[in-house]
Residue, then its C-alpha position, 0 to 999 in steps of 0.5 A: m479450514d478457518l483463518t487461524g488454521y491457514l495462518r498456523a499451517s503457513h510458513r511463507a505467507l504473502i499478505f496483500t494490503g489495501a486502503g481498508i487496513s489504514t482507515g483505522s489509522g485516520i487515513a481516508d479511503f481515496r475512493g470513499p465518500q470523503g476520498v480526495w479522488t471524489r473531489r479532485q481530478p488526479v494529475y497525470y505524470q506526463d502533465f506533472m513533468t511538462s506543466e507548472a500548473a499541473r505540478l502546482e495542482h499535484w503539490d496542492y493535492k498532496l499538501e491537503a492530505w499531508e498532515a493526516f499521513r504525517q500524524a497517522q500511526p500503525n493500528e492492530t492490523h499492521r502490528a499483527i502482520v509484524k507479529l507474523e514476521r517475527a513468528g517466522k511465518l511471513r514471506l512478503v507484504v505487498t501493499q497498494n498503500i502509500d501511507g508508510l505504516h507497514g514500515l513504521a509498524g516494524t515490517a522489515p524493508e526486505r519483506l515490504v513491497e510498496l507497489h505504489g510508492t510512499n508519501s514518506l519520502v520526496e523524490c527528484q524526478s531527475c537524479k532520483r535523490r530521496s529526502d524528507p517531505q516536511p521541508h518541501f511541504d513547508f516551502f510549498r505552503t509558504h511560497r506556493q511554488p512547486p519545490l525543486c531539487s538542488c540539481g534543478g529537477f522536479l521534486k514529487p512525493a515518491t508515489i506512483s502517479f497516474g500514467q507513471s510506470l510502476d518500479p520494475a524492481e519492486l514488481e520483480r520482488a513481488r513476483a519472486g515472493a508470489m512464486e514462493a508463498d504458501l498462503v496469500v491473504a488479501l486485507g482491505s482491498t477491493l482488488s480492482v487496481y491492476p497490475a497490483a491485484a494480479f499478484p494474489l491471483m498469480i499465487a492462488r492459481r498455483g494451488v496456494p490457499y487464497v483468503i480475502i478479508n474485506r468490508g464490501a465486495t471485491e473483484h475476486d469474490d467469484e474466483s474459484c481459487v478463493a479458499l476463504r472469503l470473510e466479510g467485515e472489518v479487517s481489524e476485527i478479524f485478522p489480528p485475533a486470528v494471528a494471535a491464535a495462530i502463533a500462540 
């Protein structure tokens, strides 16, 4: 069966997305040649919580990418996923991405799991209040001091840092969706970061069709449970197949 056939037959698809779907929106792949991780050592969460120097480094690193995140707009792949939802074919989107573009495209919050958090908000590490990032980036740019919450707690962009645990509630939402999905499609991910990459395999090992679309190799390419592996740009493959499936 081809991709259109799998999408047409599905009514509870789980779409798993990685950085490869957002490069077309101007968001650089963190691991690519221009990725920030090739130029900076990541700050670990434990260091962020105990060291002013680490907090300064983390906010500086986030500021570097903030304008690109703030100006980015959803592309055809994000919009195709929304079309699947509106056609009644989407169970859940589980994303590794922190760019907030799924929500901006129109994916309903109850159908979106952002496993690694979002740059669209800043979160207090003490009281957990979330707020608009822009005033905090403006403060940091002007004063070169990591901003604090009104409660005195440390503020941090609401993304999961190295050494920080994933949100148990979000993991449970992803697990519940995985148990109900009748198709899983991985888009633009090397499927190398765990536990996130475990969800497509969890679904496929139930006997559910597993489709991978990516430019370049993934760590699941040799898995016997993969029903269809398509090599190439997600934006050139996935949106036309969605349009044909829901026509």
